TORLOTI-501539 format. One line per 5 residues: number of its first residue (from 0); their letters; for each residue x, y, z negated of N, C-alpha, C. Coordinates in steps of 0.05 Angstrom, whole numbers. Last residue first. Example, Ala and Ser with C-alpha at 12.3 -4.5 7.8 and 13.67 -1.06 7.14 Angstrom:
% TORLOTI-501539
1	SA	257/-45/-142/273/-21/-143/258/1/-157; 264/-114/-156/246/-90/-156/264/-66/-156 $
//
This chain:
% TORLOTI-501539
86	XXXXX	-1037/-261/-219/-1063/-246/-222/-1070/-242/-251; -974/-255/-196/-989/-266/-218/-1014/-249/-222; -945/-270/-136/-961/-250/-150/-977/-264/-171; -882/-287/-115/-907/-296/-126/-921/-274/-141; -845/-286/-56/-851/-271/-81/-879/-280/-90 $
81	XXXXX	-802/-332/-32/-830/-323/-31/-836/-310/-58; -742/-337/6/-757/-334/-19/-786/-326/-13; -683/-368/32/-710/-358/35/-724/-356/8; -622/-363/56/-635/-366/30/-663/-353/34; -583/-395/105/-605/-376/99/-616/-383/71 $
76	XXXXX	-517/-398/132/-539/-409/116/-559/-387/111; -483/-371/166/-478/-400/161/-501/-413/146; -475/-320/215/-491/-332/194/-485/-362/191; -408/-296/228/-432/-308/237/-448/-320/214; -361/-244/243/-374/-262/224/-400/-272/235 $
71	XXXXX	-337/-206/277/-335/-235/283/-347/-254/263; -345/-153/270/-318/-163/265/-316/-193/267; -399/-149/283/-380/-136/300/-351/-146/295; -423/-174/239/-424/-187/265/-403/-176/284; -411/-135/201/-400/-162/198/-401/-177/224 $
66	XXXXX	-439/-89/221/-410/-89/217/-399/-117/216; -493/-108/220/-480/-100/245/-450/-100/243; -499/-116/165/-502/-139/183/-488/-132/210; -495/-63/147/-475/-83/139/-475/-107/158; -540/-41/171/-514/-30/177/-492/-50/170 $
61	XXXXX	-583/-71/148/-576/-74/177/-549/-63/184; -603/-98/99/-579/-82/101/-568/-84/130; -643/-136/95/-651/-108/101/-627/-90/105; -616/-183/80/-627/-180/107/-635/-152/114; -556/-175/43/-585/-174/44/-594/-170/73 $
56	XXXXX	-502/-219/44/-512/-193/51/-543/-195/53; -443/-250/21/-472/-250/22/-481/-222/28; -386/-281/51/-398/-260/36/-429/-263/38; -322/-311/65/-351/-313/61/-360/-288/46; -272/-333/107/-281/-311/90/-311/-313/89 $
51	XXXXX	-231/-392/111/-254/-376/118/-257/-353/98; -185/-417/96/-197/-426/122/-220/-408/130; -126/-386/68/-155/-391/68/-165/-400/96; -74/-373/56/-80/-397/72/-109/-406/70; -63/-325/35/-71/-345/16/-78/-371/29 $
46	XXXXX	-55/-296/82/-32/-301/64/-38/-323/44; -109/-295/99/-89/-311/114/-64/-316/98; -129/-259/61/-139/-287/62/-120/-305/77; -102/-213/76/-97/-225/50/-106/-254/49; -126/-204/126/-97/-208/124/-90/-222/98 $
41	XXXXX	-179/-196/109/-173/-217/129/-143/-224/127; -174/-151/77/-182/-177/65/-175/-200/83; -161/-115/117/-142/-119/95/-148/-146/81; -209/-116/146/-184/-125/159/-162/-131/138; -243/-93/109/-247/-121/117/-222/-133/130 $
36	XXXXX	-222/-41/109/-222/-57/84/-225/-87/91; -232/-27/162/-205/-28/153/-202/-45/127; -288/-28/162/-274/-46/180/-245/-49/171; -297/14/125/-306/-13/119/-291/-34/136; -276/57/155/-264/50/129/-272/21/122 $
31	XXXXX	-296/78/202/-278/55/204/-267/46/177; -333/116/194/-306/126/201/-286/103/203; -382/106/172/-380/108/201/-354/120/210; -379/144/110/-387/121/126/-384/127/156; -370/184/75/-347/174/89/-354/151/107 $
26	XXXXX	-415/196/46/-405/217/63/-381/208/80; -422/147/15/-440/154/37/-429/176/56; -364/107/5/-378/131/-3/-396/140/21; -370/38/12/-358/62/23/-376/86/15; -359/-27/-13/-373/-1/-16/-357/21/-3 $
21	XXXXX	-366/-93/-27/-355/-74/-7/-372/-49/-8; -359/-152/-62/-366/-124/-64/-352/-108/-42; -343/-203/-52/-367/-199/-69/-375/-170/-73; -317/-246/-8/-320/-217/-12/-346/-213/-28; -279/-302/-18/-306/-291/-20/-305/-261/-26 $
16	XXXXX	-241/-346/18/-241/-320/5/-269/-310/5; -225/-415/9/-242/-394/20/-236/-368/5; -198/-477/21/-193/-451/9/-210/-430/24; -237/-537/8/-220/-520/25/-216/-493/10; -260/-557/-36/-250/-576/-16/-231/-562/3 $
11	XXXXX	-238/-502/-70/-254/-526/-74/-243/-547/-55; -220/-444/-89/-206/-468/-82/-224/-492/-89; -229/-378/-71/-242/-402/-82/-227/-426/-71; -207/-313/-87/-200/-339/-73/-215/-361/-87; -244/-253/-78/-230/-272/-94/-226/-298/-78 $
6	XXXXX	-250/-181/-71/-252/-208/-60/-236/-227/-79; -276/-118/-62/-267/-138/-82/-271/-165/-70; -264/-52/-40/-272/-80/-33/-261/-98/-55; -283/16/-31/-270/-5/-46/-280/-32/-35; -273/85/-11/-286/59/-10/-271/39/-27 $
1	XX	-252/134/-26/-270/133/-3/-285/107/-2; -235/169/-83/-239/143/-72/-259/145/-49 $
//
């Protein structure tokens, strides 16, 4: 296995596809595998008549952010947090 992707269809007010897992083996990265997996999800989402593809990515995951922006994804919301230290 070089990589995997898992996505599901959400039917609420509109139809969306949510990518909840994308992984490429470290030795196989930067070969276009993640882009190909995302393209497959894009095609599948169109077959399902989805209006959008959504996913969550951590801010520190710069490689993933670069990939998603490269394939046309844009930020839609921010989740902010503040870590509390208990003395």
